[in-house]
C-alpha positions in Angstrom: 79.8 41.7 125.3 83.4 41.7 124.5 83.5 40.9 120.7 81.0 44.2 120.6 83.1 46.3 122.7 86.8 45.2 120.9 85.4 46.6 117.7 84.3 49.8 119.2 87.3 50.6 121.1 89.7 49.8 118.3 87.4 52.5 115.9 87.4 55.2 118.5 90.8 55.3 119.2 92.0 54.5 115.3 89.8 57.6 114.8 91.3 59.6 117.0 94.4 58.5 115.7 93.0 60.4 112.5 90.9 63.2 112.9 92.6 64.4 116.3 96.2 63.9 115.4 97.4 62.9 111.6 94.8 65.1 110.1 95.6 68.3 112.4 99.5 67.6 112.1 99.1 67.2 108.4 97.0 70.3 108.1 99.7 72.4 110.0 102.4 71.4 107.9 101.1 71.4 104.7 100.2 75.5 106.1 103.4 76.0 107.3 105.0 74.9 103.3 102.3 76.9 101.5 101.5 79.4 103.6 104.1 80.3 106.1 103.1 84.0 106.9 99.3 83.2 107.6 100.6 79.9 109.4 102.4 81.8 111.7 99.9 84.6 112.6 100.2 87.0 109.8 102.3 88.9 111.4 103.7 92.6 110.9 107.8 93.1 111.7 109.6 96.3 111.9 112.7 96.2 112.7 113.2 92.8 114.1 110.1 93.1 116.2 106.9 91.9 115.4 104.4 95.0 115.9 101.0 93.4 115.0 99.0 90.9 112.9 97.9 92.1 109.6 94.2 90.8 110.3 94.0 91.7 113.7 92.8 95.4 114.8 94.7 97.2 117.3 94.0 100.1 119.4 95.1 102.9 118.2 93.9 106.1 119.8 96.7 108.4 119.3 95.4 112.0 117.3 98.3 111.4 114.8 97.0 107.9 114.0 94.6 107.0 111.6 91.8 104.9 114.1 90.0 101.4 113.1 86.7 100.1 113.3 85.6 100.4 117.0 85.6 96.5 119.0 83.6 95.2 121.4 85.8 93.0 122.5 86.3 92.3 126.8 87.4 92.8 128.9 89.8 94.9 126.5 89.6 96.5 123.2 91.0 94.7 120.2 91.4 91.0 122.4 91.9 88.4 120.1 91.0 85.5 122.8 87.5 86.8 122.9 86.5 87.8 119.3 82.7 88.9 119.4 80.2 91.6 118.6 78.2 93.7 120.7 75.1 92.1 119.6 73.2 94.8 120.5 70.4 95.4 117.7 69.9 99.0 116.1 66.8 99.6 118.3 69.3 98.8 121.6 69.6 102.6 123.1 73.1 100.8 124.2 74.3 100.6 121.4 72.7 104.4 120.0 74.4 105.7 122.8 77.7 104.3 122.1 77.5 105.8 118.7 76.6 108.9 120.1 79.9 108.9 121.8 82.0 107.7 119.1 80.6 110.7 116.8 81.2 113.2 120.0 85.0 111.4 120.1 85.6 111.8 116.6 84.5 114.9 116.6 86.4 116.7 119.1 89.5 115.3 117.8 88.6 117.1 114.8 86.3 120.1 115.2 87.1 121.1 111.5 85.8 118.3 109.9 82.2 118.7 108.9 82.3 115.9 106.8 79.3 112.8 107.8 81.2 110.4 110.1 81.6 107.1 107.8 79.9 104.1 109.7 82.6 102.3 110.2 84.4 104.8 112.2 81.1 104.1 115.0 80.2 101.0 114.6 81.9 97.5 116.0 82.3 94.5 113.6 80.9 91.1 114.0 84.2 89.8 115.3 85.4 93.1 117.5 89.0 92.7 115.6 88.7 94.3 112.0 91.9 95.3 110.8 90.5 97.2 108.2 88.4 100.6 107.3 86.9 101.9 104.8 88.7 104.0 102.2 86.2 106.6 103.2 86.7 106.1 106.7 90.6 106.7 106.1 89.7 110.5 104.0 87.7 111.3 107.3 90.9 111.1 109.2 93.4 113.1 107.0 93.1 116.4 108.6 93.0 115.6 111.7 96.5 113.2 110.8 98.1 115.4 108.8 97.5 118.8 111.0 98.3 116.6 113.9 101.9 115.4 112.6 102.0 119.2 110.5 102.3 117.4 107.2 100.3 118.5 103.8 97.2 117.2 104.0 97.4 116.2 100.1 100.7 113.9 101.5 98.5 112.0 104.2 96.1 111.6 101.5 98.4 110.1 99.1 99.7 108.2 101.1 95.9 106.7 101.9 95.7 106.0 98.1 99.4 104.2 98.2 97.6 102.3 100.8 94.4 101.5 99.3 93.8 97.7 98.9 91.2 96.7 96.2 88.9 94.0 96.6 89.6 90.2 96.1 89.7 89.9 92.4 88.1 93.3 92.0 84.8 92.0 92.3 84.3 90.5 96.1 84.2 92.9 99.0 84.9 97.0 98.5 88.4 98.7 98.8 90.1 98.9 102.1 93.1 100.5 103.8 95.0 98.1 106.7 94.8 100.7 110.3 98.3 98.8 110.6 99.9 99.2 107.5 99.0 102.3 107.7 100.4 104.0 110.8 103.1 102.3 110.2 104.1 103.7 107.1 102.5 107.2 108.6 105.3 106.5 111.1 108.0 105.7 108.3 107.2 109.5 107.0 109.6 112.1 107.8 
């Protein structure tokens, strides 16, 4: 029995050290060397203070800001510790009611906007943390943001164009806008 026990314990501790200690330390160290921004959480810093992460959405609800995708995380929106979608299917009445409520909120915030509401403004992403919206969703909000901030709509539209990020390698995904960066650029406008 002891002849079997010793090799099993040795392999167990060796693999624990390799896969549980050495590998994570090596990956963490290499990521800090080669990808320091990403390893530190891709934080967005303004005036020496972290205001958010480039890859985690935030709850902007004031009319003067662009709004991101709804979040289905709980117990609060954009909870990075509880990344998840609602898991509601297209026939679920709760999803239908949530979408209707979101469409009504968008119409109430900008009653003059008769354009169709982009789907990403009324449906949550699978993670519930999506920091981006489509260019169409950003352009849909230009009128409201410009009116509240007393800016020319053209100036806000130009800002959307400047903040637009292209698909990866020009092929993967679609053009989008990072909501946090867009709102910081709006705050910087005078």
